[in-house]
C-alpha atoms as an extended CHARMM CRD file, in Angstrom:
* protein
*
       125  EXT
         1         1  MET       CA             54.9830000000        7.7760000000        2.6270000000  PROA      1               0.0000000000
         2         2  LYS       CA             52.2300000000        5.4700000000        2.3410000000  PROA      2               0.0000000000
         3         3  LYS       CA             50.0030000000        7.8410000000       -0.0760000000  PROA      3               0.0000000000
         4         4  SER       CA             52.9170000000        7.4170000000       -2.9540000000  PROA      4               0.0000000000
         5         5  VAL       CA             53.6820000000        4.2040000000       -2.7700000000  PROA      5               0.0000000000
         6         6  ILE       CA             49.3480000000        3.6230000000       -3.0510000000  PROA      6               0.0000000000
         7         7  THR       CA             48.9280000000        5.9270000000       -5.9260000000  PROA      7               0.0000000000
         8         8  CYS       CA             51.9000000000        4.4980000000       -7.7160000000  PROA      8               0.0000000000
         9         9  VAL       CA             49.8860000000        0.6250000000       -7.5690000000  PROA      9               0.0000000000
        10        10  LEU       CA             47.2900000000        2.5020000000       -8.3390000000  PROA      10              0.0000000000
        11        11  LEU       CA             48.3680000000        4.0000000000      -11.4810000000  PROA      11              0.0000000000
        12        12  CYS       CA             50.4680000000        0.3940000000      -12.1100000000  PROA      12              0.0000000000
        13        13  LEU       CA             47.3090000000       -1.0240000000      -12.3950000000  PROA      13              0.0000000000
        14        14  ILE       CA             45.0860000000        0.9080000000      -14.1700000000  PROA      14              0.0000000000
        15        15  SER       CA             47.6510000000        0.7550000000      -16.9980000000  PROA      15              0.0000000000
        16        16  PHE       CA             47.4650000000       -2.7480000000      -16.9840000000  PROA      16              0.0000000000
        17        17  MET       CA             44.1900000000       -2.1750000000      -17.1640000000  PROA      17              0.0000000000
        18        18  SER       CA             44.2550000000       -0.3320000000      -20.7350000000  PROA      18              0.0000000000
        19        19  MET       CA             46.2610000000       -2.7040000000      -22.4940000000  PROA      19              0.0000000000
        20        20  ALA       CA             43.6470000000       -4.8020000000      -21.8140000000  PROA      20              0.0000000000
        21        21  GLN       CA             42.5670000000       -6.3230000000      -25.9090000000  PROA      21              0.0000000000
        22        22  SER       CA             40.0810000000       -8.3390000000      -26.7780000000  PROA      22              0.0000000000
        23        23  ASP       CA             39.5920000000      -12.1160000000      -27.2030000000  PROA      23              0.0000000000
        24        24  SER       CA             36.6520000000      -12.7330000000      -29.3280000000  PROA      24              0.0000000000
        25        25  ILE       CA             36.9070000000      -14.3130000000      -32.8400000000  PROA      25              0.0000000000
        26        26  SER       CA             35.1250000000      -11.3820000000      -34.1850000000  PROA      26              0.0000000000
        27        27  SER       CA             37.3830000000       -9.0490000000      -33.6210000000  PROA      27              0.0000000000
        28        28  VAL       CA             40.2200000000      -11.3870000000      -34.9150000000  PROA      28              0.0000000000
        29        29  ILE       CA             40.0660000000      -10.1620000000      -39.1570000000  PROA      29              0.0000000000
        30        30  GLN       CA             40.9300000000      -13.5070000000      -40.8720000000  PROA      30              0.0000000000
        31        31  LYS       CA             42.4490000000      -12.7540000000      -44.7990000000  PROA      31              0.0000000000
        32        32  GLN       CA             40.8980000000      -15.3880000000      -46.8680000000  PROA      32              0.0000000000
        33        33  PHE       CA             42.7300000000      -16.3290000000      -50.7610000000  PROA      33              0.0000000000
        34        34  ASP       CA             42.1700000000      -17.8150000000      -53.7440000000  PROA      34              0.0000000000
        35        35  TYR       CA             45.1470000000      -19.6890000000      -55.3670000000  PROA      35              0.0000000000
        36        36  CYS       CA             45.8320000000      -21.0250000000      -58.7280000000  PROA      36              0.0000000000
        37        37  GLU       CA             48.4330000000      -22.5100000000      -60.6540000000  PROA      37              0.0000000000
        38        38  LEU       CA             49.9330000000      -21.8710000000      -64.6260000000  PROA      38              0.0000000000
        39        39  VAL       CA             51.5150000000      -24.6910000000      -66.6380000000  PROA      39              0.0000000000
        40        40  GLY       CA             53.5400000000      -23.8360000000      -68.9840000000  PROA      40              0.0000000000
        41        41  THR       CA             55.7270000000      -25.7790000000      -70.9010000000  PROA      41              0.0000000000
        42        42  SER       CA             58.3400000000      -24.7000000000      -74.0410000000  PROA      42              0.0000000000
        43        43  GLY       CA             59.1900000000      -27.4700000000      -76.2940000000  PROA      43              0.0000000000
        44        44  ILE       CA             62.2320000000      -25.8060000000      -78.6350000000  PROA      44              0.0000000000
        45        45  PRO       CA             63.7590000000      -23.1470000000      -77.3850000000  PROA      45              0.0000000000
        46        46  GLY       CA             62.8300000000      -20.0120000000      -78.2470000000  PROA      46              0.0000000000
        47        47  ALA       CA             59.4260000000      -20.9710000000      -79.0160000000  PROA      47              0.0000000000
        48        48  ARG       CA             56.4820000000      -19.5130000000      -77.2130000000  PROA      48              0.0000000000
        49        49  THR       CA             55.3030000000      -20.8130000000      -74.1200000000  PROA      49              0.0000000000
        50        50  THR       CA             52.3340000000      -23.0330000000      -74.3330000000  PROA      50              0.0000000000
        51        51  VAL       CA             50.3650000000      -20.9300000000      -70.6260000000  PROA      51              0.0000000000
        52        52  LYS       CA             47.4370000000      -22.8890000000      -68.8640000000  PROA      52              0.0000000000
        53        53  ILE       CA             46.2200000000      -22.0860000000      -66.4530000000  PROA      53              0.0000000000
        54        54  ASP       CA             44.2360000000      -24.4230000000      -62.7710000000  PROA      54              0.0000000000
        55        55  PHE       CA             41.8480000000      -23.0300000000      -60.4870000000  PROA      55              0.0000000000
        56        56  GLY       CA             41.3420000000      -26.1330000000      -58.8010000000  PROA      56              0.0000000000
        57        57  GLN       CA             38.0960000000      -26.5950000000      -61.5280000000  PROA      57              0.0000000000
        58        58  ARG       CA             36.8050000000      -29.9160000000      -62.5820000000  PROA      58              0.0000000000
        59        59  THR       CA             37.5830000000      -30.3050000000      -66.4850000000  PROA      59              0.0000000000
        60        60  LYS       CA             36.7260000000      -32.4170000000      -69.3020000000  PROA      60              0.0000000000
        61        61  ILE       CA             39.3570000000      -34.4410000000      -71.3520000000  PROA      61              0.0000000000
        62        62  PHE       CA             40.8750000000      -32.1730000000      -74.0980000000  PROA      62              0.0000000000
        63        63  GLU       CA             39.2600000000      -29.0130000000      -72.1100000000  PROA      63              0.0000000000
        64        64  ASP       CA             41.0680000000      -25.8660000000      -73.5010000000  PROA      64              0.0000000000
        65        65  THR       CA             42.3480000000      -24.0630000000      -69.8800000000  PROA      65              0.0000000000
        66        66  ARG       CA             44.7710000000      -21.7260000000      -71.7380000000  PROA      66              0.0000000000
        67        67  LEU       CA             44.5640000000      -18.1590000000      -70.1370000000  PROA      67              0.0000000000
        68        68  LYS       CA             41.6770000000      -16.1190000000      -72.5290000000  PROA      68              0.0000000000
        69        69  GLY       CA             40.8850000000      -12.8600000000      -72.8030000000  PROA      69              0.0000000000
        70        70  PRO       CA             37.5010000000      -10.7260000000      -73.2060000000  PROA      70              0.0000000000
        71        71  ASP       CA             36.9290000000      -11.5610000000      -76.9410000000  PROA      71              0.0000000000
        72        72  GLY       CA             37.7260000000      -15.8830000000      -75.3550000000  PROA      72              0.0000000000
        73        73  ARG       CA             40.5610000000      -16.4370000000      -77.7580000000  PROA      73              0.0000000000
        74        74  ALA       CA             43.6160000000      -17.9560000000      -76.0560000000  PROA      74              0.0000000000
        75        75  ILE       CA             45.9410000000      -15.7280000000      -74.7290000000  PROA      75              0.0000000000
        76        76  ARG       CA             49.6870000000      -15.7360000000      -76.4070000000  PROA      76              0.0000000000
        77        77  PHE       CA             52.7950000000      -15.1480000000      -74.2530000000  PROA      77              0.0000000000
        78        78  ASN       CA             56.0870000000      -14.8480000000      -74.9140000000  PROA      78              0.0000000000
        79        79  SER       CA             57.1970000000      -16.3980000000      -71.6870000000  PROA      79              0.0000000000
        80        80  MET       CA             56.4060000000      -17.9820000000      -67.5860000000  PROA      80              0.0000000000
        81        81  ILE       CA             57.4420000000      -14.2900000000      -67.1840000000  PROA      81              0.0000000000
        82        82  ASP       CA             54.9090000000      -12.3250000000      -69.5730000000  PROA      82              0.0000000000
        83        83  ALA       CA             52.1770000000      -14.3650000000      -68.3900000000  PROA      83              0.0000000000
        84        84  LEU       CA             52.8110000000      -13.5780000000      -64.5090000000  PROA      84              0.0000000000
        85        85  ASN       CA             53.0360000000      -10.4920000000      -65.5870000000  PROA      85              0.0000000000
        86        86  PHE       CA             49.7850000000      -10.5180000000      -66.5380000000  PROA      86              0.0000000000
        87        87  MET       CA             48.4550000000      -12.4380000000      -63.5890000000  PROA      87              0.0000000000
        88        88  GLY       CA             50.0140000000       -9.8160000000      -61.6450000000  PROA      88              0.0000000000
        89        89  SER       CA             48.4900000000       -6.5220000000      -63.0920000000  PROA      89              0.0000000000
        90        90  ASP       CA             45.1400000000       -8.2760000000      -61.7320000000  PROA      90              0.0000000000
        91        91  GLY       CA             46.4550000000       -8.6000000000      -58.7710000000  PROA      91              0.0000000000
        92        92  TRP       CA             47.4090000000      -12.4630000000      -58.0190000000  PROA      92              0.0000000000
        93        93  GLU       CA             50.8880000000      -12.8140000000      -56.0680000000  PROA      93              0.0000000000
        94        94  LEU       CA             53.6280000000      -15.5710000000      -56.4420000000  PROA      94              0.0000000000
        95        95  VAL       CA             54.2650000000      -17.7400000000      -53.3870000000  PROA      95              0.0000000000
        96        96  GLN       CA             55.8050000000      -20.6320000000      -54.9900000000  PROA      96              0.0000000000
        97        97  VAL       CA             57.5960000000      -22.3920000000      -58.3100000000  PROA      97              0.0000000000
        98        98  TYR       CA             59.4180000000      -25.9020000000      -59.6400000000  PROA      98              0.0000000000
        99        99  THR       CA             60.2280000000      -27.2660000000      -62.5510000000  PROA      99              0.0000000000
       100       100  THR       CA             59.6370000000      -30.6370000000      -64.2720000000  PROA      100             0.0000000000
       101       101  SER       CA             61.2090000000      -31.7880000000      -67.2860000000  PROA      101             0.0000000000
       102       102  THR       CA             60.7370000000      -34.5890000000      -70.1200000000  PROA      102             0.0000000000
       103       103  THR       CA             63.0120000000      -37.1710000000      -71.5430000000  PROA      103             0.0000000000
       104       104  SER       CA             62.4890000000      -38.5970000000      -74.4810000000  PROA      104             0.0000000000
       105       105  ALA       CA             62.7260000000      -42.4670000000      -73.9040000000  PROA      105             0.0000000000
       106       106  THR       CA             65.2090000000      -42.8910000000      -77.2310000000  PROA      106             0.0000000000
       107       107  THR       CA             67.3910000000      -40.2570000000      -76.6450000000  PROA      107             0.0000000000
       108       108  PRO       CA             68.9910000000      -38.9630000000      -73.2970000000  PROA      108             0.0000000000
       109       109  VAL       CA             67.6720000000      -35.3970000000      -74.4210000000  PROA      109             0.0000000000
       110       110  THR       CA             65.3040000000      -33.3670000000      -72.5610000000  PROA      110             0.0000000000
       111       111  THR       CA             62.4680000000      -33.1440000000      -74.4930000000  PROA      111             0.0000000000
       112       112  SER       CA             60.0060000000      -29.9440000000      -72.8090000000  PROA      112             0.0000000000
       113       113  VAL       CA             60.3050000000      -28.7960000000      -69.6780000000  PROA      113             0.0000000000
       114       114  THR       CA             57.0270000000      -27.3220000000      -67.6420000000  PROA      114             0.0000000000
       115       115  TYR       CA             57.0030000000      -24.3230000000      -65.3660000000  PROA      115             0.0000000000
       116       116  HSD       CA             54.8270000000      -24.2410000000      -62.2310000000  PROA      116             0.0000000000
       117       117  TYR       CA             54.0930000000      -21.4130000000      -60.6660000000  PROA      117             0.0000000000
       118       118  LEU       CA             51.5480000000      -21.1580000000      -57.9030000000  PROA      118             0.0000000000
       119       119  LEU       CA             49.3160000000      -17.8660000000      -57.4880000000  PROA      119             0.0000000000
       120       120  LYS       CA             47.8110000000      -16.3150000000      -54.3500000000  PROA      120             0.0000000000
       121       121  ARG       CA             45.6990000000      -13.3000000000      -55.2020000000  PROA      121             0.0000000000
       122       122  GLU       CA             43.3770000000      -12.3330000000      -51.3290000000  PROA      122             0.0000000000
       123       123  VAL       CA             39.2460000000      -12.3010000000      -51.5910000000  PROA      123             0.0000000000
       124       124  LYS       CA             37.6830000000       -8.9250000000      -51.6600000000  PROA      124             0.0000000000
       125       125  LYS       CA             34.2630000000       -9.4480000000      -49.1290000000  PROA      125             0.0000000000
């Protein structure tokens, strides 16, 4: 009887010890992300959307921050969804969306809507 109890206790202890985990920080893999914001403005319904990108960089007044292709020319998008599809093909993932609108001081009609899309992409090491 004593041998079977001791055997059970030893088996339980061995199983607990085999489930131990490392607490060292070096064993924890932490992901790092780059973030950016797509800012799209459309004034007239049906017109093309102007898309600018903000990587958090310092910019000068009147600096062109539109997305540019390999030829250095600004990429034209039909809508913000078109811009999101472009960024998604480059590994960017949508995090949050919000809009702001501007109204004219003379008329209570909304004159322009600005779309803000926050994106992230995992940094490859």
